[in-house]
C-alpha positions as CSV (number, residue, x, y, z in Angstrom):
1,M,0.0,0.0,0.0
2,S,1.3,3.4,-0.9
3,D,2.1,6.1,1.7
4,E,0.8,8.7,-0.7
5,P,-2.5,10.4,0.3
6,R,-5.5,9.1,-1.6
7,L,-6.2,11.0,-4.9
8,V,-9.8,11.7,-5.6
9,I,-10.7,13.3,-8.9
10,V,-14.2,14.8,-9.0
11,S,-15.9,15.9,-12.2
12,N,-19.3,16.0,-13.9
13,R,-18.1,13.7,-16.7
14,G,-16.2,10.7,-15.6
15,P,-13.7,8.4,-17.4
16,A,-16.3,5.8,-18.2
17,E,-19.8,5.7,-19.5
18,F,-22.1,2.8,-19.5
19,E,-24.7,2.0,-22.3
20,R,-26.8,-0.9,-23.4
21,T,-26.6,-2.4,-26.9
22,G,-29.7,-3.3,-28.9
23,D,-29.5,-6.9,-27.7
24,G,-29.3,-5.8,-24.0
25,Q,-25.6,-6.2,-23.4
26,R,-24.0,-3.6,-21.1
27,I,-21.0,-1.9,-22.7
28,L,-18.4,0.4,-21.3
29,R,-17.1,3.4,-23.3
30,R,-14.5,6.0,-22.5
31,G,-16.0,9.2,-21.2
32,G,-16.0,12.1,-23.5
33,G,-14.0,15.3,-23.1
34,G,-10.4,16.3,-22.7
35,L,-10.3,15.8,-18.9
36,V,-10.2,12.0,-19.2
37,T,-7.3,12.3,-21.7
38,A,-5.5,14.8,-19.5
39,L,-5.7,12.7,-16.4
40,S,-5.5,9.2,-17.7
41,G,-1.7,9.2,-17.4
42,L,-1.8,10.3,-13.8
43,V,-4.4,7.7,-12.9
44,A,-2.3,5.0,-14.7
45,H,0.8,5.8,-12.6
46,R,-0.8,6.6,-9.3
47,G,-4.3,5.3,-9.1
48,A,-7.2,7.4,-8.0
49,L,-10.9,7.3,-7.2
50,W,-12.9,9.2,-9.8
51,I,-16.2,10.5,-8.6
52,A,-18.6,11.7,-11.4
53,S,-22.2,12.2,-12.3
54,A,-24.2,9.3,-13.5
55,M,-25.1,10.7,-16.9
56,T,-26.7,7.9,-18.8
57,D,-29.6,5.6,-17.8
58,E,-27.1,2.7,-17.7
59,D,-24.7,4.8,-15.5
60,V,-27.7,5.2,-13.1
61,A,-28.2,1.4,-13.2
62,V,-24.5,0.8,-12.4
63,S,-24.7,3.4,-9.6
64,R,-27.7,1.7,-8.0
65,E,-26.1,-1.8,-8.4
66,A,-23.0,-0.6,-6.6
67,A,-25.1,0.9,-3.8
68,G,-22.8,3.9,-3.2
69,D,-19.5,2.0,-3.7
70,P,-17.0,2.6,-6.5
71,V,-16.8,0.2,-9.4
72,A,-13.5,-1.0,-11.0
73,V,-13.3,-0.4,-14.8
74,E,-10.5,-0.8,-17.3
75,L,-10.3,1.4,-20.3
76,D,-7.4,1.6,-22.8
77,G,-5.1,-0.2,-20.4
78,V,-5.8,2.1,-17.5
79,D,-7.6,0.8,-14.4
80,Y,-10.1,3.2,-12.8
81,E,-12.0,3.2,-9.6
82,V,-15.2,5.1,-10.5
83,L,-18.0,6.2,-8.3
84,L,-21.1,7.3,-10.2
85,V,-23.4,9.7,-8.4
86,E,-27.1,9.7,-9.3
87,S,-29.0,13.0,-9.0
88,D,-32.7,13.7,-9.5
89,P,-33.2,13.8,-13.3
90,T,-35.0,17.2,-13.2
91,A,-32.3,18.7,-11.0
92,Y,-29.6,17.3,-13.3
93,D,-31.4,18.8,-16.4
94,R,-31.5,22.2,-14.7
95,F,-27.9,21.9,-13.6
96,Y,-26.5,20.9,-17.0
97,N,-28.9,22.4,-19.6
98,V,-29.9,25.6,-17.9
99,I,-26.9,26.6,-15.8
100,A,-23.6,24.8,-16.6
101,N,-23.6,24.7,-20.3
102,P,-25.6,27.7,-21.5
103,I,-24.3,30.1,-18.9
104,L,-21.2,29.0,-17.0
105,W,-19.5,27.5,-20.0
106,F,-19.5,30.9,-21.7
107,I,-18.4,32.7,-18.6
108,Q,-15.6,30.1,-18.0
109,H,-14.4,30.6,-21.5
110,Y,-14.6,34.4,-21.5
111,L,-17.3,34.5,-24.1
112,W,-19.7,36.9,-22.3
113,D,-19.1,40.6,-22.5
114,L,-21.1,43.7,-21.9
115,S,-22.9,43.5,-25.2
116,N,-23.4,39.7,-25.0
117,A,-24.4,38.9,-21.4
118,P,-26.6,36.2,-20.1
119,D,-30.3,37.0,-19.5
120,I,-30.9,35.8,-15.9
121,R,-34.6,35.3,-15.3
122,Q,-36.6,33.5,-12.7
123,A,-36.1,30.2,-14.6
124,E,-32.3,30.5,-14.3
125,L,-32.6,31.4,-10.6
126,D,-34.8,28.4,-10.0
127,A,-32.4,26.2,-12.0
128,W,-29.5,27.4,-9.8
129,E,-31.3,26.6,-6.6
130,L,-33.1,23.5,-7.6
131,G,-30.6,22.1,-10.1
132,Y,-27.0,23.3,-9.9
133,K,-26.8,23.5,-6.1
134,V,-28.6,20.1,-5.8
135,V,-26.3,18.3,-8.1
136,N,-23.3,19.9,-6.5
137,A,-24.6,18.8,-3.0
138,D,-25.1,15.2,-4.3
139,I,-21.5,15.2,-5.6
140,A,-20.2,16.8,-2.3
141,A,-22.0,14.1,-0.2
142,A,-20.4,11.4,-2.3
143,V,-16.9,12.9,-1.8
144,I,-17.5,13.3,2.0
145,D,-18.7,9.7,2.2
146,Q,-15.5,8.5,0.5
147,I,-12.9,10.7,2.3
148,S,-14.4,11.1,5.8
149,E,-12.1,8.4,7.2
150,E,-9.0,9.5,5.2
151,S,-6.3,11.5,7.1
152,S,-5.2,13.6,4.2
153,P,-6.8,12.9,0.8
154,V,-6.0,15.0,-2.2
155,V,-9.2,16.0,-3.8
156,M,-9.2,17.6,-7.3
157,L,-12.5,19.1,-8.4
158,Q,-12.8,20.0,-12.0
159,D,-14.1,23.2,-13.5
160,Y,-17.4,25.1,-13.8
161,H,-19.8,22.2,-13.2
162,L,-18.8,22.0,-9.6
163,Y,-18.3,25.5,-8.3
164,T,-20.3,25.1,-5.1
165,A,-19.2,21.6,-4.1
166,P,-15.8,22.5,-2.6
167,R,-17.4,24.9,-0.1
168,T,-20.0,22.3,0.9
169,I,-17.2,19.7,1.4
170,R,-15.1,22.0,3.5
171,H,-18.1,23.0,5.6
172,I,-19.1,19.4,6.3
173,L,-15.5,18.4,7.1
174,R,-15.1,21.3,9.5
175,Q,-18.3,20.5,11.3
176,A,-17.3,16.8,11.6
177,R,-13.9,17.8,13.0
178,K,-15.5,20.2,15.5
179,A,-17.9,17.4,16.6
180,V,-14.9,15.0,17.2
181,W,-13.1,17.7,19.1
182,W,-16.1,18.5,21.2
183,R,-16.7,14.9,22.1
184,A,-13.0,14.5,23.0
185,A,-13.0,17.7,25.0
186,S,-16.2,16.9,26.9
187,S,-15.3,13.3,27.7
188,P,-14.8,12.5,31.3
189,R,-11.2,12.3,32.2
190,P,-9.8,9.2,34.0
191,R,-8.9,9.8,37.6
């Protein structure tokens, strides 16, 4: 076992995506996007737990079958430990299709300016509260569940999909540490 702290990669899109073929066979595909390509070498040499959203119906099925535990997958010669996080479908739609991609993607890539700014209405405000923050809380809860017993994990959260998750994670960890300290401080001392 390595003395290195556990590496946890957290992103909306993970390294693996599950689908069903026409004849009902489950297949595994490499997740889309450049992040998987960028971090595959790191995972191949160090290993990591990758926490990501369950994006397809089959991802959801795998997530439910695993009951909150990571699953081992192999893609292109790299072994991954993947934890797929299921969110409410309506919340996920708001998160992804109302906030992350049509608004935050443009902000993240400096494509909004004074003449071309997003039009934030009640629908976007609702999507932020009932979608974006909900999915981020789901991801944060999965991270907390996986690292709460770790002494010093290294957690990498990726880009605009997860802006609110780090604060939630820090807050919950601080509260847990305070509770442990309080229990220890208030325990009767041996005489």
